[in-house]
DONUPA-449202 format. One line per field, with one value per residue (C-alpha): z, y, x; residue number from 1; residue in one letter. Coordinates in nm, 2 decimals. Example, Ala and Ser with C-alpha at 12.3 -4.5 7.8 and 13.67 -1.06 7.14 Angstrom:
BEGIN
pz <- (0.78, 0.71);
py <- (-0.45, -0.11);
px <- (1.23, 1.37);
papa <- (1, 2);
kelo <- (A, S);
// end
This chain:
BEGIN
pz <- (-14.80, -14.92, -14.81, -15.17, -15.16, -14.81, -14.82, -14.53, -14.50, -14.28, -14.18, -14.01, -13.84, -13.49, -13.58, -13.37, -13.52, -13.52, -13.28, -12.94, -12.67, -12.33, -12.05, -11.72, -11.43, -11.63, -11.33, -11.22, -11.28, -11.60, -11.68, -11.69, -11.91, -12.14, -12.17, -12.26, -12.51, -12.70, -12.71, -12.85, -13.12, -13.21, -13.03, -12.84, -12.49, -12.23, -11.89, -11.66, -11.29, -10.95, -10.85, -11.07, -10.95, -11.07, -11.40, -11.46, -11.38, -11.65, -11.89, -11.82, -11.88, -12.21, -12.32, -12.22, -12.45, -12.73, -12.71, -12.66, -12.36, -12.13, -11.78, -11.67, -11.32, -11.28, -11.00, -11.15, -10.84, -10.96, -11.27, -11.28, -11.26, -11.54, -11.77, -11.72, -11.79, -12.11, -12.22, -12.18, -12.36, -12.65, -12.67, -12.69, -13.03, -13.12, -13.07, -12.86, -13.08, -12.81, -12.44, -12.19, -11.83, -11.54, -11.19, -10.93, -10.56, -10.40, -10.04, -9.93, -9.68, -9.66, -9.78, -9.44, -9.30, -9.56, -9.44, -9.67, -9.68, -9.79, -10.06, -10.18, -10.20, -10.42, -10.64, -10.68, -10.79, -10.99, -11.16, -11.15, -11.22, -11.53, -11.62, -11.58, -11.80, -12.07, -12.08, -12.12, -12.38, -12.56, -12.61, -12.78, -12.99, -13.10, -13.22, -13.41, -13.57, -13.46, -13.16, -12.96, -12.59, -12.35, -12.01, -11.74, -11.62, -11.43, -11.41, -11.08, -11.29, -11.36, -11.07, -10.72, -10.38, -10.02, -9.97, -10.34, -10.38, -10.42, -10.62, -10.85, -10.89, -11.02, -11.26, -11.40, -11.43, -11.62, -11.87, -11.93, -11.95, -12.23, -12.42, -12.39, -12.48, -12.78, -12.93, -12.87, -13.02, -13.31, -13.55, -13.49, -13.57, -13.21, -13.08, -12.71, -12.55, -12.22, -12.10, -11.80, -11.66, -11.43, -11.16, -11.24, -11.02, -10.95, -10.65, -10.62, -10.57, -10.34, -10.03, -10.22, -10.39, -10.05, -9.90, -10.02, -9.97, -10.13, -10.41, -10.50, -10.47, -10.72, -10.96, -10.95, -11.03, -11.38, -11.68, -11.72, -11.35, -11.30, -11.24, -11.52, -11.54, -11.58, -11.92, -12.06, -12.05, -12.29, -12.59, -12.55, -12.49, -12.79, -13.00, -12.90, -12.98, -13.31, -13.66, -13.59, -13.39, -13.63, -13.64, -13.26, -13.04, -12.75, -12.64, -12.32, -12.38, -12.11, -12.03, -11.74, -11.83, -11.84, -11.49, -11.59, -11.82, -11.66, -11.35, -11.19, -10.89, -11.02, -11.32, -11.40, -11.53, -11.88);
py <- (0.93, 1.04, 1.36, 1.48, 1.45, 1.61, 1.97, 2.20, 2.55, 2.71, 2.99, 2.74, 2.52, 2.64, 2.69, 2.48, 2.62, 2.36, 2.13, 2.01, 2.03, 1.87, 2.03, 1.83, 2.05, 2.36, 2.55, 2.69, 2.71, 2.55, 2.40, 2.74, 2.88, 2.59, 2.66, 3.03, 2.92, 2.66, 2.88, 3.17, 2.93, 2.87, 2.55, 2.48, 2.41, 2.18, 2.29, 1.99, 2.03, 1.89, 2.24, 2.35, 2.71, 2.74, 2.56, 2.81, 3.10, 2.98, 2.95, 3.32, 3.42, 3.23, 3.38, 3.73, 3.69, 3.59, 3.21, 2.92, 2.69, 2.48, 2.35, 1.99, 1.84, 1.55, 1.39, 1.20, 0.98, 0.81, 0.59, 0.64, 1.02, 1.03, 0.79, 0.99, 1.32, 1.18, 1.04, 1.38, 1.56, 1.32, 1.34, 1.72, 1.74, 1.37, 1.36, 1.48, 1.61, 1.68, 1.62, 1.82, 1.68, 1.86, 1.77, 1.69, 1.68, 1.75, 1.64, 1.76, 1.51, 1.31, 0.95, 0.80, 1.02, 0.91, 0.70, 0.45, 0.68, 0.97, 0.76, 0.64, 1.00, 1.12, 0.81, 0.80, 1.16, 1.21, 0.88, 0.68, 0.99, 1.06, 0.69, 0.70, 1.01, 0.88, 0.54, 0.69, 0.95, 0.72, 0.47, 0.73, 0.86, 0.51, 0.46, 0.79, 0.75, 1.07, 1.28, 1.44, 1.40, 1.59, 1.45, 1.66, 1.55, 1.78, 1.87, 1.68, 1.36, 1.43, 1.65, 1.57, 1.74, 1.62, 1.59, 1.53, 1.16, 1.04, 1.34, 1.30, 0.93, 1.00, 1.26, 1.02, 0.76, 0.99, 1.07, 0.69, 0.64, 0.90, 0.73, 0.39, 0.50, 0.69, 0.37, 0.19, 0.45, 0.56, 0.31, 0.47, 0.83, 0.94, 1.13, 1.13, 1.36, 1.52, 1.84, 1.88, 2.23, 2.39, 2.64, 2.79, 3.04, 2.83, 2.74, 2.42, 2.63, 2.90, 2.79, 2.84, 3.16, 3.30, 3.23, 3.50, 3.29, 2.98, 3.18, 3.35, 3.03, 2.85, 3.15, 3.15, 2.78, 2.84, 2.96, 3.25, 3.34, 3.37, 3.18, 3.13, 3.29, 3.03, 3.17, 3.07, 2.70, 2.77, 2.79, 2.44, 2.30, 2.46, 2.35, 1.99, 1.96, 2.15, 2.04, 2.21, 1.90, 1.65, 1.45, 1.47, 1.18, 0.98, 1.29, 1.49, 1.86, 2.04, 2.39, 2.45, 2.74, 2.50, 2.36, 2.00, 2.09, 2.34, 2.28, 2.61, 2.61, 2.83, 3.04, 2.98, 3.27, 3.14);
px <- (4.08, 4.42, 4.60, 4.56, 4.18, 4.15, 4.02, 3.94, 3.81, 4.08, 3.85, 3.61, 3.86, 3.76, 3.39, 3.15, 2.83, 2.55, 2.73, 2.61, 2.88, 2.82, 3.03, 3.01, 3.11, 3.01, 2.88, 3.22, 3.59, 3.74, 3.40, 3.24, 3.52, 3.47, 3.10, 3.17, 3.44, 3.25, 2.94, 3.14, 3.26, 2.90, 2.81, 2.49, 2.62, 2.47, 2.59, 2.58, 2.66, 2.57, 2.49, 2.19, 2.20, 2.56, 2.47, 2.19, 2.42, 2.66, 2.37, 2.28, 2.64, 2.65, 2.32, 2.44, 2.73, 2.50, 2.54, 2.30, 2.30, 2.08, 2.13, 2.12, 2.17, 2.42, 2.61, 2.91, 2.93, 2.61, 2.59, 2.21, 2.24, 2.51, 2.32, 1.99, 2.16, 2.33, 2.00, 1.83, 2.11, 2.10, 1.72, 1.74, 1.92, 1.96, 2.33, 2.63, 2.91, 3.16, 3.22, 3.43, 3.43, 3.59, 3.46, 3.73, 3.80, 4.14, 4.16, 4.50, 4.63, 4.95, 4.91, 4.97, 4.69, 4.44, 4.15, 3.98, 3.68, 3.90, 4.05, 3.71, 3.58, 3.86, 3.87, 3.50, 3.46, 3.77, 3.86, 3.54, 3.33, 3.53, 3.49, 3.11, 3.08, 3.32, 3.14, 2.80, 2.89, 3.13, 2.85, 2.65, 2.94, 3.03, 2.68, 2.65, 3.00, 3.16, 3.26, 3.53, 3.59, 3.82, 3.89, 4.06, 4.41, 4.65, 5.02, 4.99, 4.99, 5.35, 5.48, 5.37, 5.42, 5.33, 4.96, 4.89, 4.95, 4.59, 4.47, 4.78, 4.70, 4.35, 4.48, 4.75, 4.48, 4.25, 4.53, 4.58, 4.21, 4.18, 4.46, 4.31, 3.96, 4.10, 4.24, 3.91, 3.69, 3.91, 3.76, 3.42, 3.53, 3.56, 3.86, 3.96, 4.22, 4.29, 4.44, 4.67, 4.63, 4.88, 4.80, 4.46, 4.28, 3.96, 3.75, 3.96, 4.28, 4.13, 4.33, 4.65, 4.56, 4.46, 4.80, 5.04, 5.36, 5.21, 5.06, 5.39, 5.59, 5.37, 5.38, 5.76, 5.77, 5.63, 5.82, 5.57, 5.59, 5.22, 4.90, 4.65, 4.32, 4.05, 3.96, 4.30, 4.19, 3.90, 4.14, 4.29, 3.95, 3.78, 4.08, 4.05, 3.68, 3.71, 3.81, 4.14, 4.24, 4.10, 4.42, 4.48, 4.37, 4.52, 4.71, 4.75, 4.80, 4.99, 4.85, 5.08, 5.31, 5.60, 5.56, 5.63, 5.92, 6.14, 6.35, 6.24, 6.47, 6.75, 6.82, 7.18, 7.40, 7.46);
papa <- (1, 2, 3, 4, 5, 6, 7, 8, 9, 10, 11, 12, 13, 14, 15, 16, 17, 18, 19, 20, 21, 22, 23, 24, 25, 26, 27, 28, 29, 30, 31, 32, 33, 34, 35, 36, 37, 38, 39, 40, 41, 42, 43, 44, 45, 46, 47, 48, 49, 50, 51, 52, 53, 54, 55, 56, 57, 58, 59, 60, 61, 62, 63, 64, 65, 66, 67, 68, 69, 70, 71, 72, 73, 74, 75, 76, 77, 78, 79, 80, 81, 82, 83, 84, 85, 86, 87, 88, 89, 90, 91, 92, 93, 94, 95, 96, 97, 98, 99, 100, 101, 102, 103, 104, 105, 106, 107, 108, 109, 110, 111, 112, 113, 114, 115, 116, 117, 118, 119, 120, 121, 122, 123, 124, 125, 126, 127, 128, 129, 130, 131, 132, 133, 134, 135, 136, 137, 138, 139, 140, 141, 142, 143, 144, 145, 146, 147, 148, 149, 150, 151, 152, 153, 154, 155, 156, 157, 158, 159, 160, 161, 162, 163, 164, 165, 166, 167, 168, 169, 170, 171, 172, 173, 174, 175, 176, 177, 178, 179, 180, 181, 182, 183, 184, 185, 186, 187, 188, 189, 190, 191, 192, 193, 194, 195, 196, 197, 198, 199, 200, 201, 202, 203, 204, 205, 206, 207, 208, 209, 210, 211, 212, 213, 214, 215, 216, 217, 218, 219, 220, 221, 222, 223, 224, 225, 226, 227, 228, 229, 230, 231, 232, 233, 234, 235, 236, 237, 238, 239, 240, 241, 242, 243, 244, 245, 246, 247, 248, 249, 250, 251, 252, 253, 254, 255, 256, 257, 258, 259, 260, 261, 262, 263, 264, 265, 266, 267, 268, 269, 270);
kelo <- (M, T, T, E, S, F, A, I, D, Y, Q, K, M, F, D, L, S, G, R, V, V, L, V, V, G, G, G, S, G, I, G, R, A, A, C, L, G, V, A, A, A, G, A, E, C, V, V, A, D, V, D, M, A, S, A, R, E, T, V, L, L, V, E, A, A, G, G, Q, A, R, A, E, G, V, D, V, R, S, T, F, S, V, D, A, M, V, D, R, T, E, A, W, R, G, R, I, D, A, L, I, T, T, P, A, K, N, L, R, K, R, L, L, D, Y, T, D, A, D, F, D, Q, V, I, D, L, N, L, K, G, S, F, R, V, A, R, A, V, G, T, R, M, K, A, Q, G, H, G, A, M, V, L, M, S, S, M, R, A, Y, S, V, E, P, G, Q, S, I, Y, A, S, T, K, A, G, I, G, Q, M, A, K, G, L, A, T, E, L, A, P, Y, G, V, R, V, N, A, I, A, P, G, I, I, D, T, P, L, T, A, P, I, V, G, N, P, G, W, N, Q, A, Y, A, A, R, T, A, L, K, R, W, A, H, V, S, E, M, A, G, P, L, V, F, L, V, S, D, A, A, S, Y, I, T, A, T, V, I, H, A, D, A, G, W, T, T, I, D, G, R, Y, D, P, P, V);
// end
């Protein structure tokens, strides 16, 4: 296909009508925002979460907004659970057009205080959990010859503070995993990207949001001088799974209000 023969309906670039989008971790936080976003764009959304009550709550929110969704239980720490959930999802409509996966654990401890058990918990959920989901869904997308996947990195993959070494390591690994998988699946029509959010008001960041000094210091560190509402992550996610991103793969999009770009310590009088 040449650029001359390529045609696109620009009004439908972000339209996900008729597509099946699997959101792992859709019961809360960025995952829930992703579900609301893709459903508003017309997709049928599968809300997968270890907490089925939260997944069902997201389904109700999607349906109240006029969208379509169904709940699935999954524990990304279990290969059996992931594979079974993906099997059920594929059987539902015969395909999975897009994947967004968000589950993560942040155990704030300095590296020298980490135990082997602590390390294993964070690695198994964040990095290996993403691997399990990407492998299961990638296998289906390779066979069907199309698909878009978005994994969840973080600005902590690029900018680290005390107590974040292991969490940051997993998020850096996820970014590299997305890039490597993208090169492997590109011949089969599958795109793989990641986003690196900044400071988002979610259950994961509740201890920081609840501390006035910490909260304000983080906000001041960004170019926009504020935290993000979780809904602000829906836009980048819908974009990456839509036709608007048809030429984007092996990329990490920073949705961090400039955190990883600006110096942030001092505004010089120039």
